[in-house]
C-alpha positions as a printed NumPy array, in Angstrom:
array([[  0.   ,   0.   ,   0.   ],
       [  2.862,   2.355,   0.84 ],
       [  4.521,   1.86 ,  -2.58 ],
       [  1.216,   2.386,  -4.371],
       [  0.652,   5.654,  -2.486],
       [  4.218,   6.756,  -3.259],
       [  3.712,   6.06 ,  -6.998],
       [  0.427,   7.995,  -6.966],
       [  2.066,  11.012,  -5.28 ],
       [  4.941,  10.957,  -7.793],
       [  2.415,  10.762, -10.644],
       [  0.521,  13.8  ,  -9.281],
       [  3.752,  15.783,  -8.854],
       [  4.821,  14.987, -12.425],
       [  1.414,  16.026, -13.768],
       [  1.659,  19.339, -11.897],
       [  5.216,  19.98 , -13.109],
       [  4.387,  19.194, -16.733],
       [  1.263,  21.357, -16.812],
       [  1.205,  23.734, -19.757],
       [  0.645,  27.455, -19.231],
       [ -0.978,  29.621, -21.902],
       [  1.038,  32.652, -23.062],
       [ -0.552,  34.941, -25.654],
       [  1.683,  35.951, -28.556],
       [  1.419,  38.627, -31.241],
       [  3.575,  38.663, -34.362],
       [  4.535,  42.304, -34.953],
       [  6.753,  41.898, -38.051],
       [  6.364,  40.178, -41.41 ],
       [  7.413,  36.54 , -41.903],
       [  8.218,  35.871, -38.233],
       [  8.069,  32.318, -36.921],
       [  6.649,  31.368, -33.551],
       [  9.141,  30.185, -30.917],
       [  9.204,  26.373, -30.749],
       [ 10.661,  23.594, -28.647],
       [ 13.282,  21.801, -30.757],
       [ 12.676,  18.56 , -28.813],
       [  9.764,  17.336, -26.715],
       [ 11.524,  17.558, -23.315],
       [ 13.406,  20.831, -23.897],
       [ 13.058,  23.464, -21.176],
       [ 13.561,  26.354, -23.588],
       [ 11.902,  27.377, -26.825],
       [ 14.127,  28.655, -29.615],
       [ 13.508,  32.281, -30.529],
       [ 14.591,  33.747, -33.875],
       [ 15.964,  36.989, -35.268],
       [ 13.329,  39.028, -37.116],
       [ 15.877,  40.944, -39.227],
       [ 19.391,  40.577, -40.618],
       [ 21.993,  42.034, -38.229],
       [ 25.767,  42.454, -38.323],
       [ 27.585,  42.8  , -35.005],
       [ 31.151,  44.157, -35.114],
       [ 33.897,  43.363, -32.592],
       [ 33.077,  44.867, -29.197],
       [ 29.621,  45.946, -30.328],
       [ 26.325,  45.267, -28.553],
       [ 23.016,  45.268, -30.403],
       [ 19.395,  44.532, -29.611],
       [ 18.102,  41.989, -32.089],
       [ 14.342,  42.225, -32.626],
       [ 12.377,  38.97 , -32.606],
       [  9.092,  40.171, -34.06 ],
       [  7.033,  38.917, -31.145],
       [  5.083,  40.519, -28.318],
       [  3.974,  38.381, -25.372],
       [  1.321,  38.591, -22.678],
       [  2.932,  36.589, -19.888],
       [  0.614,  35.457, -17.062],
       [  0.916,  37.252, -13.712],
       [  3.207,  35.401, -11.329],
       [  5.489,  34.316, -14.187],
       [  8.468,  35.665, -16.107],
       [ 10.142,  34.549, -19.284],
       [ 13.889,  34.132, -19.032],
       [ 16.089,  34.701, -22.084],
       [ 19.038,  32.323, -22.212],
       [ 21.839,  31.693, -24.688],
       [ 21.881,  28.799, -27.127],
       [ 24.8  ,  26.57 , -26.235],
       [ 26.067,  26.15 , -29.806],
       [ 26.355,  29.908, -30.331],
       [ 28.139,  30.318, -26.986],
       [ 30.561,  27.475, -27.736],
       [ 31.336,  28.295, -31.369],
       [ 31.221,  32.101, -31.574],
       [ 32.234,  35.096, -29.447],
       [ 28.578,  36.21 , -29.372],
       [ 27.134,  36.518, -25.868],
       [ 23.722,  37.417, -24.529],
       [ 24.61 ,  40.343, -22.311],
       [ 22.196,  39.889, -19.405],
       [ 21.861,  36.169, -18.915],
       [ 19.341,  35.174, -17.928],
       [ 17.388,  38.167, -19.104],
       [ 13.999,  38.656, -17.485],
       [ 10.856,  39.57 , -19.391],
       [  8.297,  40.667, -16.806],
       [  4.631,  39.717, -17.03 ],
       [  3.629,  43.36 , -17.577],
       [  6.011,  43.988, -20.523],
       [  4.02 ,  44.448, -23.725],
       [  6.548,  45.536, -26.354],
       [  8.562,  43.583, -28.911],
       [ 11.026,  41.138, -27.377],
       [ 14.628,  42.04 , -28.198],
       [ 17.716,  39.937, -27.546],
       [ 20.729,  41.927, -26.301],
       [ 23.788,  40.388, -27.957],
       [ 27.445,  41.372, -27.681],
       [ 30.298,  40.369, -29.978],
       [ 33.178,  39.742, -27.56 ],
       [ 35.726,  39.308, -30.366],
       [ 39.153,  40.627, -29.43 ],
       [ 39.05 ,  44.129, -30.876],
       [ 42.866,  44.397, -30.794],
       [ 42.898,  41.86 , -33.656],
       [ 40.663,  43.827, -36.032],
       [ 39.262,  41.507, -38.645],
       [ 36.806,  42.711, -41.27 ],
       [ 35.916,  39.147, -42.233],
       [ 32.211,  38.354, -41.935],
       [ 31.205,  35.133, -40.18 ],
       [ 27.826,  33.466, -39.815],
       [ 26.619,  32.199, -36.445],
       [ 26.622,  28.663, -37.862],
       [ 30.418,  28.657, -38.245],
       [ 32.548,  26.881, -35.691],
       [ 35.906,  27.923, -34.262],
       [ 35.082,  30.986, -32.161],
       [ 36.715,  33.298, -34.708],
       [ 37.327,  36.999, -34.068],
       [ 35.499,  39.249, -36.489],
       [ 32.136,  40.564, -37.563],
       [ 29.2  ,  38.186, -37.156],
       [ 26.098,  38.196, -39.309],
       [ 22.817,  36.973, -37.923],
       [ 20.306,  36.239, -40.658],
       [ 16.581,  36.76 , -40.335],
       [ 15.14 ,  33.489, -39.051],
       [ 18.323,  32.334, -37.269],
       [ 17.654,  30.797, -33.851],
       [ 19.547,  33.168, -31.544],
       [ 18.347,  32.454, -28.001],
       [ 16.034,  30.371, -25.847],
       [ 13.089,  31.49 , -23.766],
       [ 11.928,  29.676, -20.631],
       [  8.7  ,  30.322, -18.716],
       [  9.401,  30.478, -14.962],
       [  7.102,  30.889, -11.977],
       [  8.023,  33.855,  -9.767],
       [  7.374,  33.94 ,  -6.067],
       [  7.019,  37.393,  -4.514],
       [  9.549,  38.353,  -1.847],
       [  8.367,  39.607,   1.505],
       [ 11.307,  40.806,   3.587],
       [ 11.291,  40.374,   7.335],
       [ 14.035,  42.418,   8.925],
       [ 15.909,  40.819,  11.826],
       [ 18.405,  42.239,  14.288],
       [ 22.06 ,  42.427,  13.256],
       [ 23.88 ,  39.083,  13.635],
       [ 20.676,  36.985,  13.714],
       [ 20.682,  35.825,  10.063],
       [ 23.402,  33.25 ,  10.763],
       [ 20.974,  31.435,  13.108],
       [ 18.244,  31.089,  10.455],
       [ 18.483,  27.997,   8.271],
       [ 21.878,  26.489,   7.462],
       [ 24.973,  28.638,   6.849],
       [ 27.187,  26.894,   4.3  ],
       [ 30.186,  28.823,   5.585],
       [ 31.449,  30.857,   2.659],
       [ 31.213,  31.594,  -1.046],
       [ 33.218,  32.631,  -4.094],
       [ 35.054,  29.316,  -4.462],
       [ 35.344,  28.4  ,  -0.783],
       [ 34.894,  24.673,  -1.559],
       [ 37.849,  24.56 ,  -3.979],
       [ 37.986,  22.908,  -7.377],
       [ 39.088,  19.324,  -6.539]])
C-alpha cells in the first residue's frame, strides 16, 4: 500500500510539473516564426531573429524577434543563450538570464554582444553557424535561432528584517562563497 501511495504522489507531482501554461503571442513583423521547442523535453523554446543584423567586434546590439507576449501574472520569461552559439562564436547574450516581466508588452529584443578581441581587427564576416570561435564581424540572418526562452514561476519576496547578527541562526549557513569549496 505504501509503494502504491508513493507512486500515486509521484504521478501527481509529475502532472503538476508538466502542466502547460498559456502565453498569448502577437507577431509584430512580417514573416516571423513562432518560438518552438526543438525537442519534446526541452526546457527552452528557440527564438529567432526578425531581421538581418551584423555585429562588429566589441559591439552590442538589440536583435528584434518580431514577437510581443502577454505573460501570465506570477510568471516571467527568461532569455538564455543557445549553447552552440556560446561554444562556437564570441557572441554573448549580455544579461543572462534576461527577465521579461509579465507586464512587458513591447517587442522582445535579444541583447547580444560580440566579444571578439578588438585588438585583432578583422573585417571578415562570419555566420553564427560557423565553428571555431573566430574573431570578427558576425552576421545573424533573419530566421536564425539566436536564443532560448523559458517560462518560470516567480514567487514574490516579503522581507522580514531581523536584528544584526541573527541571520546566521536562520536555516543552514554553508560557511562561505566565491570558491570556498575549492575545485578538486
